[in-house]
C-alpha positions in Angstrom: -14.2 -2.1 -7.2 -10.7 -2.2 -8.6 -10.0 -3.9 -11.9 -9.9 -7.7 -11.7 -6.4 -9.0 -10.9 -4.5 -10.7 -13.6 -4.1 -14.5 -13.4 -0.4 -14.3 -12.4 -0.4 -10.9 -10.8 -3.0 -11.6 -8.0 -2.0 -12.0 -4.4 -2.6 -15.2 -2.5 -6.3 -15.8 -1.5 -5.6 -16.3 2.2 -5.7 -14.1 5.2 -2.5 -12.2 4.2 -2.2 -10.9 0.7 1.6 -10.8 0.7 4.3 -12.0 -1.7 8.1 -11.6 -1.3 10.2 -12.3 -4.4 14.0 -12.5 -4.7 16.8 -14.1 -6.7 16.0 -17.4 -4.8 12.3 -17.3 -5.8 11.8 -15.1 -8.9 8.4 -13.7 -9.8 8.0 -15.0 -13.3 10.2 -16.4 -16.0 11.0 -14.1 -18.9 8.5 -16.2 -21.1 5.9 -15.8 -18.4 6.4 -12.0 -18.3 5.9 -11.8 -22.1 2.4 -13.3 -21.8 1.2 -10.5 -19.5 -0.2 -7.3 -20.9 2.2 -4.3 -21.0 1.8 -2.0 -19.4 -0.7 -3.3 -16.8 -2.3 -1.9 -13.7 -0.9 -3.0 -10.4 -3.5 -4.7 -8.1 -1.3 -4.3 -5.0 1.3 -2.2 -3.4 4.7 -3.0 -5.0 8.1 -2.4 -3.4 11.5 -3.5 -4.9 14.9 -3.1 -3.2 18.1 -3.4 -5.2 20.9 -5.0 -3.3 23.4 -4.9 -6.1 23.3 -4.3 -9.9 21.2 -1.9 -11.9 17.7 -2.1 -13.5 15.1 0.3 -14.9 11.4 0.1 -14.0 8.6 2.0 -15.7 5.8 3.3 -13.6 3.0 5.4 -15.2 5.2 5.6 -18.3 8.0 7.2 -16.3 11.4 5.4 -16.1 13.1 4.9 -12.7 16.7 3.5 -12.9 17.7 1.8 -9.6 21.1 0.7 -8.4 22.6 -0.5 -5.1 20.6 0.6 -2.1 17.8 2.1 -4.2 14.2 1.3 -3.5 11.1 1.9 -5.7 7.5 1.7 -4.5 4.2 1.9 -6.4 0.5 2.0 -5.5 -2.4 -0.1 -6.6 -3.7 0.9 -10.1 -0.5 2.6 -11.2 0.6 1.4 -14.7 3.5 -1.0 -14.5 5.8 -2.1 -17.4 8.0 -5.1 -16.5 11.7 -4.3 -16.9 14.0 -6.1 -19.2 16.0 -9.0 -17.7 19.3 -7.8 -16.1 22.2 -10.0 -15.3 24.0 -10.0 -11.9 21.1 -8.3 -10.2 20.3 -9.0 -6.5 17.0 -7.8 -5.3 13.9 -8.2 -3.1 10.3 -7.5 -4.1 7.3 -7.1 -1.8 3.7 -7.1 -2.9 0.8 -6.6 -0.4 -2.8 -5.7 -0.7 -5.1 -3.1 1.0 -6.5 -5.8 3.3 -3.0 -6.6 4.6 -2.3 -2.9 5.1 -5.5 -2.6 7.2 -4.2 -5.3 9.6 -1.2 -3.3 10.6 -1.3 -1.2 13.8 -0.2 2.1 12.4 -0.4 4.2 9.2 2.4 4.8 6.7 2.0 8.2 5.0 4.8 7.5 2.5 2.6 5.0 0.7 0.4 7.9 -0.6 3.6 9.5 -2.0 3.0 13.1 -0.7 6.4 14.2 -1.9 5.9 12.9 -5.4 9.0 10.8 -5.2 8.6 7.0 -5.7 12.2 6.1 -5.1 14.1 6.0 -1.8 17.8 5.9 -1.5 18.9 4.1 1.7 22.1 4.8 3.5 24.4 1.9 4.4 22.9 1.2 7.8 19.3 1.5 6.6 20.0 -0.7 3.6 21.4 -3.4 5.9 18.4 -3.3 8.2 15.9 -3.3 5.4 17.8 -6.1 3.6 17.7 -8.2 6.8 14.0 -7.8 7.2 13.4 -8.7 3.6 15.5 -11.8 4.1 13.6 -12.8 7.2 10.2 -12.4 5.4 11.6 -14.4 2.4 12.6 -17.2 4.8 9.3 -17.1 6.7 7.1 -17.2 3.6 9.1 -19.5 1.3 11.7 -21.4 3.3 10.4 -22.4 6.7 9.0 -25.9 7.0 6.6 -24.9 9.8 3.7 -22.5 9.6 4.6 -19.1 11.0 2.1 -17.2 13.2 0.4 -14.4 11.3 1.3 -11.9 13.9 5.0 -12.5 13.4 4.7 -11.9 9.6 2.7 -8.7 10.3 5.3 -7.5 12.8 8.1 -7.8 10.2 6.0 -6.0 7.6 5.2 -3.3 10.1 9.0 -2.9 10.9 9.9 -2.8 7.2 7.3 -0.1 6.4 8.3 1.9 9.4 11.9 2.0 8.2 10.9 3.0 4.7 8.5 5.7 6.0 11.4 7.2 8.0 13.8 7.1 5.1 11.2 8.6 2.7 10.7 11.7 4.7 14.4 12.3 5.3 14.6 13.4 1.7 12.5 16.5 1.4 13.3 17.3 -2.2 10.3 16.5 -4.3 10.3 15.5 -8.0 7.6 16.3 -10.5 5.1 13.7 -11.6 4.6 14.0 -15.4 1.0 12.9 -15.2 -1.1 15.7 -13.7 -4.0 13.5 -13.0 -1.9 11.1 -11.0 -0.5 14.1 -9.0 -4.1 15.1 -8.2 -4.9 11.6 -7.2 -1.9 11.6 -4.8 -3.2 14.9 -3.4 -6.6 13.4 -3.0 -5.2 10.4 -1.0 -3.2 12.8 1.2 -6.3 14.8 2.0 -8.2 11.7 2.8 -5.4 10.5 5.2 -5.0 14.0 6.8 -8.7 14.7 7.3 -10.1 11.2 7.6 -12.0 11.6 10.9 -13.3 15.0 9.9 -15.2 13.4 7.1 -15.2 16.4 4.7 -17.7 16.4 1.9 -16.5 15.4 -1.6 -17.4 18.9 -2.7 -15.1 20.3 0.0 -12.3 18.0 -1.1 -12.7 18.9 -4.8 -12.6 22.6 -3.9 -9.4 22.1 -1.8 -7.8 20.4 -4.8 -9.0 23.1 -7.2 -11.1 20.6 -9.2 -14.7 20.3 -10.1 -16.5 17.3 -8.5 -16.8 15.7 -12.0 -13.0 16.0 -12.5 -12.3 14.6 -9.1 -14.7 11.7 -9.8 -13.0 11.0 -13.1 -9.5 11.0 -11.6 -10.3 8.8 -8.6 -12.2 6.4 -10.8 -9.2 6.2 -13.1 -6.7 5.4 -10.4 -8.7 3.7 -7.7 -11.5 2.1 -9.7 -14.1 3.6 -7.5 -15.9 6.9 -6.7 -14.3 9.5 -4.3 -17.2 8.8 -1.8 -16.7 5.0 -1.9 -12.9 5.4 -1.7 -13.4 7.6 1.5 -15.8 5.1 3.0 -13.5 2.2 2.3 -10.6 4.0 3.9 -12.7 4.8 7.0 -13.8 1.1 7.2 -10.2 0.0 6.9 -9.2 2.4 9.8 -12.2 1.1 11.8 -11.0 -2.5 11.4 -7.4 -1.5 12.4 -8.6 0.1 15.6 -10.9 -2.7 16.4 -8.1 -5.2 16.0 -5.5 -3.3 18.1 -7.5 -1.6 20.8 -10.3 -2.3 23.3 -12.4 0.6 22.2 -16.1 0.1 22.1 -18.1 0.3 18.8 -19.8 3.4 20.0 -16.6 5.1 21.0 -15.0 4.1 17.7 -17.9 5.6 15.8 -17.5 9.0 17.5 -13.7 8.8 17.1 -14.1 8.3 13.4 -16.4 11.3 13.0 -19.8 9.6 13.0 -22.6 11.3 15.0 -24.8 8.1 14.9 -23.1 4.9 16.2 -26.0 2.8 14.8 -25.4 4.3 11.3 -21.7 3.5 11.6 -22.5 -0.1 12.6 -24.8 -0.5 9.6 -22.2 1.0 7.2 -19.5 -1.2 8.7 -21.6 -4.4 8.1 -22.5 -3.3 4.6 -18.9 -2.5 3.7 -17.1 -5.4 5.3 -19.7 -8.1 5.5 -18.9 -8.4 9.2 -20.3 -6.9 12.4 -18.1 -4.4 14.2 -19.1 -6.0 17.5 -17.7 -9.4 16.4 -14.1 -8.0 16.3 -11.8 -8.9 19.2 -8.4 -7.1 19.7 -5.3 -8.7 18.4 -1.8 -8.5 19.9 -0.4 -4.9 19.7 2.4 -4.7 17.2 3.1 -1.0 17.7 5.5 -1.5 20.6 3.6 1.1 22.6 
């Protein structure tokens, strides 16, 4: 439903679609970067932390200059232009896909960018914590000689995103997004997250965003590669998988909790959307700490 991933941009085809990049294991050589189309659409969530130095990224044709303790995040389908090579730069990058996000035990509202601010400035203590977690993930994924349990990797990802979510909402000052369509798409995502279990109609969402249904369809198709209805269903199914993995709720209870009046219809939709039966899921270890 999204555009096909580029040859070098795609995430690993295993259970976890995660990559961590750093000075020790850079993403691509400068020559390799030149072979990729510019700008190109991201196929995953993208986060970069600058430990020291300075660099300018371009997301949706807008420049973001980052320096010590600055973090930039971007969403799937945003336009990304690789930055020019910068000397004396220390950094960590994280890429992860929607399937990985669905495996985590909680939601992270900052990822839909409700404040229209794609950069986060970390204070000294937060920077130290975030850098530590990045370093651990880098070691687990690229340095350890022994295979690490999936749940441990997810726990560190969950910890990192929790830290960033908190830091994002400490800064309440919003900035403008030049592209109005992108701003509307962000609003759409926020409405979906806020009213997920109420299952509002697409007409109701369009009206709330002061858009026609045709305009909403065009915007969501542009940035998500799918229709508003399918986007909403996919988000519901991701939430259903998360709850099935981290709770002992029955399929019938889950259907009602997600706003379905007919549990049988929910089961059929789940199977059609995921290729798996909801009754086949068994709870995983709880990573939420609750």
